[in-house]
C-alpha positions in Angstrom: -5.0 -25.5 32.5 -8.1 -27.0 30.8 -9.0 -27.8 27.3 -12.3 -28.8 25.7 -13.2 -32.1 27.4 -14.7 -35.2 25.5 -18.0 -34.9 27.4 -18.4 -31.3 26.1 -18.5 -32.8 22.5 -21.7 -34.6 23.4 -23.4 -31.3 24.6 -22.2 -29.0 21.8 -22.9 -29.8 18.1 -20.0 -27.6 16.9 -17.5 -29.4 19.2 -18.8 -32.7 18.0 -18.3 -31.6 14.4 -14.8 -30.4 15.3 -14.0 -33.8 17.0 -15.0 -35.5 13.8 -12.6 -33.4 11.8 -9.7 -34.2 14.3 -10.5 -37.9 13.9 -10.0 -37.7 10.1 -6.8 -39.4 8.8 -6.4 -36.2 6.7 -6.4 -33.8 9.7 -2.6 -33.7 10.1 -2.3 -32.6 6.5 -5.2 -30.1 6.9 -3.8 -28.5 10.0 -0.5 -28.0 8.2 -2.2 -26.5 5.2 -4.2 -24.1 7.4 -1.1 -23.2 9.5 0.9 -22.3 6.4 -2.1 -20.3 5.1 -2.7 -18.4 8.4 1.0 -17.5 8.5 0.9 -16.1 5.0 -2.3 -14.2 5.9 -0.5 -12.5 8.7 2.3 -11.3 6.5 0.4 -8.1 6.3 1.3 -4.4 6.7 1.8 -3.5 10.4 -1.5 -1.7 10.8 -3.4 -4.6 9.3 -1.6 -7.0 11.6 -2.6 -4.9 14.5 -6.2 -5.2 13.3 -6.2 -9.0 13.1 -4.1 -9.7 16.1 -6.9 -9.2 18.6 -10.0 -11.3 18.7 -12.1 -8.3 19.7 -11.0 -6.3 16.6 -11.5 -9.2 14.3 -15.0 -9.7 15.8 -15.9 -6.1 15.0 -14.7 -6.7 11.5 -16.8 -9.8 11.2 -19.9 -8.1 12.5 -19.5 -5.3 10.0 -19.1 -7.7 7.2 -22.2 -9.6 8.3 -24.4 -6.5 8.7 -23.3 -5.3 5.3 -24.0 -8.7 3.6 -27.5 -9.5 5.2 -29.6 -7.8 2.6 -32.6 -9.9 3.5 -32.8 -8.2 6.9 -31.2 -4.8 6.2 -31.8 -4.0 2.5 -29.6 -3.6 -0.5 -27.5 -0.8 1.2 -26.5 -3.1 4.1 -27.0 -2.6 7.8 -23.6 -1.8 9.1 -24.5 1.3 11.0 -22.7 2.4 14.1 -25.8 1.9 16.2 -26.2 -1.7 15.1 -22.5 -2.5 15.5 -22.6 -1.1 19.0 -25.6 -3.2 19.9 -24.0 -6.4 18.6 -20.7 -5.6 20.3 -22.2 -4.8 23.7 -25.1 -7.1 24.0 -22.9 -9.8 25.6 -20.1 -7.4 26.7 -17.9 -8.8 23.9 -16.4 -5.5 22.8 -16.4 -2.2 24.5 -17.5 1.0 22.8 -13.9 2.3 22.9 -12.6 -0.8 21.1 -15.4 -0.5 18.5 -14.4 3.1 17.8 -10.7 2.2 17.6 -11.4 -0.7 15.3 -13.6 1.4 13.0 -10.8 4.1 12.9 -8.2 1.4 12.0 -10.5 0.0 9.3 -10.9 3.4 7.7 -7.1 4.1 8.0 -6.3 0.9 6.2 -8.8 1.7 3.5 -11.0 -1.3 4.3 -14.2 0.7 4.9 -15.9 3.9 3.8 -18.5 5.7 5.7 -21.5 7.8 4.8 -24.8 8.9 6.5 -27.1 5.9 6.9 -29.9 5.8 4.2 -32.4 4.9 6.9 -31.2 7.4 9.5 -29.2 10.4 8.4 -28.1 10.9 12.0 -26.2 7.6 12.0 -23.1 6.6 10.0 -23.2 3.6 7.7 -20.1 1.6 6.9 -19.4 -0.3 3.7 -16.5 -2.6 2.9 -14.2 -1.4 0.1 -12.7 -3.5 -2.7 -9.6 -3.8 -0.6 -11.7 -5.2 2.3 -13.4 -7.7 -0.1 -10.0 -8.8 -1.3 -8.8 -9.2 2.3 -11.9 -11.3 3.1 -11.4 -13.6 0.1 -7.8 -14.1 1.1 -8.8 -15.0 4.6 -11.4 -17.6 3.3 -9.1 -19.0 0.7 -6.9 -20.6 3.4 -10.0 -22.0 5.2 -11.4 -23.6 2.1 -8.0 -25.0 1.2 -7.8 -26.8 4.5 -11.4 -28.0 4.3 -10.8 -29.4 0.8 -8.0 -31.6 2.3 -10.5 -32.9 4.9 -13.7 -33.0 2.7 -12.5 -33.1 -0.9 -15.9 -33.9 -2.2 -17.3 -30.6 -1.2 -15.0 -28.7 -3.6 -15.2 -25.5 -1.5 -12.3 -23.8 -3.3 -14.1 -24.3 -6.6 -17.2 -22.8 -5.1 -15.2 -19.8 -3.7 -13.7 -19.2 -7.1 -16.8 -19.8 -9.3 -19.8 -18.7 -7.2 -20.0 -14.9 -6.7 -22.5 -15.4 -3.9 -20.5 -17.9 -1.9 -18.8 -15.4 0.4 -22.0 -13.5 1.0 -23.9 -16.7 2.0 -21.1 -17.6 4.4 -21.0 -14.1 6.0 -24.8 -14.1 6.5 -25.1 -17.7 7.8 -22.0 -17.5 10.0 -22.9 -14.0 11.2 -26.4 -15.0 12.2 -25.1 -18.1 14.1 -22.4 -16.1 15.8 -25.0 -13.6 17.1 -27.5 -16.1 18.5 -25.2 -18.9 19.5 -21.9 -19.1 21.4 -19.0 -17.7 19.3 -16.4 -20.3 18.4 -13.6 -18.4 20.2 -15.6 -18.4 23.5 -15.3 -22.2 23.6 -11.5 -21.9 24.3 -11.0 -18.9 26.5 -7.6 -19.8 27.8 -6.0 -20.4 24.4 -7.7 -17.4 22.8 -6.8 -15.3 25.8 -3.2 -15.7 24.5 -3.5 -16.5 20.8 -6.2 -13.9 20.1 -5.6 -11.3 22.7 -1.9 -10.5 22.7 -0.2 -8.7 19.8 2.4 -11.0 18.3 1.1 -14.2 20.1 -0.6 -15.6 17.0 2.4 -15.0 14.8 4.7 -16.7 17.3 2.3 -19.7 17.8 2.0 -20.2 14.1 5.8 -20.1 13.7 6.4 -22.5 16.6 3.7 -24.9 15.4 4.9 -24.9 11.8 8.4 -25.7 13.0 7.0 -28.4 15.2 4.8 -29.9 12.4 7.7 -29.9 9.9 10.4 -30.8 12.4 12.5 -27.9 11.3 14.4 -25.2 13.2 12.4 -22.3 14.4 13.3 -19.0 12.7 15.1 -16.5 14.9 13.3 -13.9 16.9 14.5 -11.3 14.4 13.2 -13.3 11.5 9.8 -13.8 13.1 9.7 -10.1 13.9 10.6 -9.1 10.4 8.1 -11.5 8.8 5.1 -10.4 10.8 5.8 -6.7 11.3 6.7 -7.1 15.0 9.7 -6.0 17.1 12.1 -8.4 18.6 11.0 -7.1 22.0 7.4 -8.1 21.3 8.5 -11.6 20.1 10.6 -12.0 23.3 7.7 -10.9 25.5 5.3 -13.4 23.8 7.8 -16.2 24.3 8.0 -15.4 28.0 4.3 -15.2 28.4 3.7 -18.4 26.4 6.3 -20.1 28.6 4.5 -19.0 31.8 1.2 -20.2 30.4 2.6 -23.6 29.5 2.3 -23.3 25.7 6.1 -23.3 25.2 9.1 -24.9 26.7 12.2 -22.8 26.3 15.7 -24.3 25.9 19.0 -23.0 27.2 19.4 -20.9 24.1 16.1 -19.2 24.6 14.3 -21.1 21.7 10.7 -21.9 22.4 9.3 -25.3 21.5 5.7 -26.5 21.4 4.5 -28.4 24.5 1.9 -31.1 24.4 -0.5 -28.5 25.9 0.0 -26.2 22.9 -0.3 -29.0 20.4 -3.6 -30.1 21.9 -5.0 -26.6 22.3 -3.9 -25.6 18.8 -5.5 -28.7 17.2 -8.7 -28.2 19.1 -8.9 -24.5 18.1 -8.2 -25.2 14.4 -10.8 -28.0 14.3 -13.4 -25.7 15.9 -12.7 -22.9 13.5 -12.8 -25.2 10.5 -16.0 -26.9 11.7 -17.6 -23.5 12.0 -16.5 -22.6 8.4 -17.7 -26.0 7.1 -21.1 -25.5 8.7 -21.6 -22.2 7.0 -19.9 -22.7 3.6 -22.7 -24.4 1.8 -23.6 -24.4 -1.9 -26.5 -22.4 -3.2 
């Protein structure tokens, strides 16, 4: 089991920025703030939770938001056509055409996108986020800026998010362009994301376990976790068993999972990488 190694920080600027965040005296408070926020974010209807439980589906959603926001490259109507989405998803074999089509169908079913013939090519569909999707995006970013304001209070990112109508668009364009030409943040921790971002129910369980660990409080029951995050008890039990096998949990005689040092380290590294990526691309006008 391997995590990001210190030498990697010297080679990768994003990892170096993440290491700086972890070294901050405020990081413990920030990681708690973000964990609480992520757990609230995942208290979503079951279909929405299915959408955000997989890194591949979340990546499709991010690409769609980027293509729609990058007016400089794609014009006022946005560029989120099926052709462009397919090109982005398959250029590094990140997402299969089947997963792309499934994700687009789920986005339409949740009311997050609407489709119409592309203004530039009537043979191709163009996708635009709805007001519901924009509200979802703002909610997602609210938790990130809250954690970053704990770490970097002088940046006042929550204030920027609330007062600058162009703040989200700038982030989507800057982050989207970086994601396309560089190494995606999630690809820096394949073992952790292979569980946390690739197994339905894993993220909800990890967040629950980590929050109990951070606060030194009892873990909610399997039924309570299932109810909170729109899962079944069977799914929660399966994720406990898988996490135990992977070394993320130790399970006591009563079947209650607890965070291992491996999970604590992996989780802290992942949160710092994600927050470093946000910080890099959440800049004032």
